N, C-alpha and C positions, 0 to 999 in steps of 0.2 A: 932816443926819446925827448924831446922838448921839455923844458922844466920849466913850466910859467913863472913859478915861484922861488927859483934859486937865489938865493940872498936874502929875502924877505926874512921877518921877524913876527909870528904868528902868536898873538894873544886869543884863547879861545873859552869862554867861560862855561859851566856845565859840560866838560869835555871827555867826560870817562865814561858816559855811555851814548848811547844812541844818537840823536842826529850830529850833536857834539863830536863824539867819537870818529864817527864816518866823514865830518870836514877835515880832522884831525890827521884824520887817515888819508885821507885826496890832498889834503896840504903839504903833508910830511912829504909824498911823494912828488911833489912838483917842487919839492926841494925847497920849503920853507923852513925853520927851526920853530918850534912849538913849546910854547908853555900855555898847561892847560889848568882850569880849576877842577874841584871833585866838591862836595857839601861834605859827604860823610864814606865815601866806597875807597879808601885808600888804596885796596889791594886792583881795584881796575884801574885807577888810576895810574899806579905802579907797572903793572901788567903792558898797560898801553902805551908809556912812555919806553917800557924795554923793545915791545914792536918797532914805532914810531923810529929808534936810532939805526936801524935796520937799513933804514934810508940814507943812512950819513948825513943824519941832521940832528940840530943840537934839541931835548927835549927835556921838561921837567915838569912838576907839579906842584900845587899847593891844595891842601885842604881849608874849604870859605862855606862858611854860612854868608851868606849873598845882605842876609838882612843884619848883621853886627854891623856897628856904625863906622870901627875902623875899615870895613872888609874894601872898599876902593884902594884905600893906600896901602893897606897889607900885600893885596894883589899887586900892585905896580912897585913896590919894592922889592916882592920875592919876583919877579919877569925880569924886574932890571939887573937881580944879580945874573941872571941865565945869559942874557944877552944884548941888555941894554934894553933902550927905545927901542922900543916896537915898530912897526910900518903894517899891520894890518890886528884890526880888533874885532872879536866877530859875539855880539853879545846874545848867548844862547842859552843862557841857565833860565829858567821857570819851577814852578810852582804853579799846581791847582789843586784845588778843592769841590771836590760833584755834592752840593748841598743846595736845596730847596733855596730858592731865593728867600723867602718870607724866614728861612730860620740861617741864614748864613751869623757869622757872628761877627763881631769887631776885630776880635781874633784872627778869626781867618781873612778878614777883607783885608785889614793892616801887612800881613803876611805877603797875600797875594801882591799888593802893589806893592810894595818893598822889594821888595825880590824881581819882579817882574819888571815895574818900572822905574823906581825911582833908581837902583843900582842901576842897570844902563846906563840912565841919565847923567849920572856920575862918571860912571868908568867912560863913556862918550868927552865927558869934559875935560878931561882928567887926561885921558891920551891925545885930546885935541891941545891942551895946552901945553905937554910935551912935544907936542911935533909941531906948533906954532915954534916953541924956545928953539927948537933943531933947524929952526927953516925947513922943512920935510914935509914933503907930501904923503899923506897915509888914504887906508880904507875902510871904513867900519860897517861891518854887514851886522843888522838886527835881525834878529830871528822872531818873529811877528806867529800868525798866525791866521788861517780862514775866517776862524771866528771873530777874530778884529771885525768884522762887515755882515757874518753868517748867524743868526742867533741859535745857541746850542744849549738845552736843555740843562738845568742846574749846574751852567758855570758862568755868570754872569758878572763875577769880579775876576776872572780869569779873561771873558774877551772887554772889559772895561781894559785893562792892564794892557792887552794887545793890542786893543785902538788905540791908547795912546802912544804903545811904541811905534805906531805906525805915521801918527803924528811927530813925532820927537824927530825920529830919522828925515821928514821933511822941513823940520825946525832948521834943526844942525845942520843938510846939506844946503840949506839958502845962506848961513852966518858961516858957515865954514868954506866954501866956494871958493874963495878970495885968494886963502891959504891952500890950495888945493889938497885941499880934505875931503873928501866924497864919501856919503852916508847913503845907506842904501839898504833895502830892507827884502827879507826872504819870509812868505808867507806860505808855509807847509800847509797840507791838505791831512786828511788820514792817515796817519802814519803808524807804521807798527814800530814802539819805543820802548822802554823801559820803564815809565811814568802809568803806558797805558797796557801791559803784559799779561794784565787777570784780565783784557777784551780777547785778543790775540793767542793768547797764548792756553789760556783757561777754556776759551769758546771759540775755537777756529771755525766752527760751523757757523755759529753767527757773525764772527768777520768778515769770514768771505764772504756771506750773501749782502752785507753791508759794501764790499766792496765791488758787487754787479752792480749797484745803482750809482758807481762813479762812471761818466762815459768812456775813458780809457780800461773800463772791466775790470780794475784790483785795487786795492788798496797801498798808498806806500811803503816804501823800506827807506833806511834813514842815505843810504847813498844817492837815493833819487833826488835830494838835497843839497849834497856836496857839488853835483856838477855845478849849479847856480852857483852856492860860495865860489868852487874856484875860478868862474869867471868875472864874478864883482871883485875879488880880490886881486885878477891881474889885472895886467895892462891893456885886455881886449875891450876891459869898460871903461876904459879913461875917461870917456865924454859923458858915462852915465851915474848921475848924484840924483838923489831924492826920489828913486825909484822902487818901486814894491812889486818883486818879480816873483809869480801863484805858481805854487806849484804843487798840482792838486789832483793830477789825472781829469780835471775839467769840473772836476765837482762844483765850484763856485759857479760856476755858467748855466747851471741847472736851477 
């Protein structure tokens, strides 16, 4: 088997469940060492690292609240203990609150923007500084959403944060290109994750009906996103930066 990420070192935020977990499994199967973060689910993070180790790669994790002021420095200090400087950064950690726009609180707004935009802004900056100091190239992958450009009811702050993430990728891609650091975005569509398990797990008939409205006839699975992440992390995409790959079964074309 061709291991497209053999010898690479990857940091994946929000990596214990859902899309982050699928990307971690895919990267490990391609030979990358993995350092991941989880907010509170230590059991899931521990079990995943045990599984990833079976691929013959180094793995570890840290519990991390992305809203905390020292979250970025804590992340990179912890990952450095495992494998030194990273080659790949996947900004996947996110939060969302389903609240009507007129009822949205300042606390909800601040947390959404801090976790979904401020945190990846500064993880990207820290990662880039480390690459430049070490004269290394790197790949940064930001996980946005089709809701960055497509309105969804009761998700206004989330949509703002994901739209900001798209522009972060473009701005950073432009400035970091001369250093050989690529920055790209993946925008998933309606995907079954832990965050929306109340929909697909407890209302499967409604979830299936939503899938029928998607051109390819189904909702997404976390593994559907992982293939795009491998491509953007590998040398196969070495002339791609500032791009946004939409993985949504065609939902955004209608």
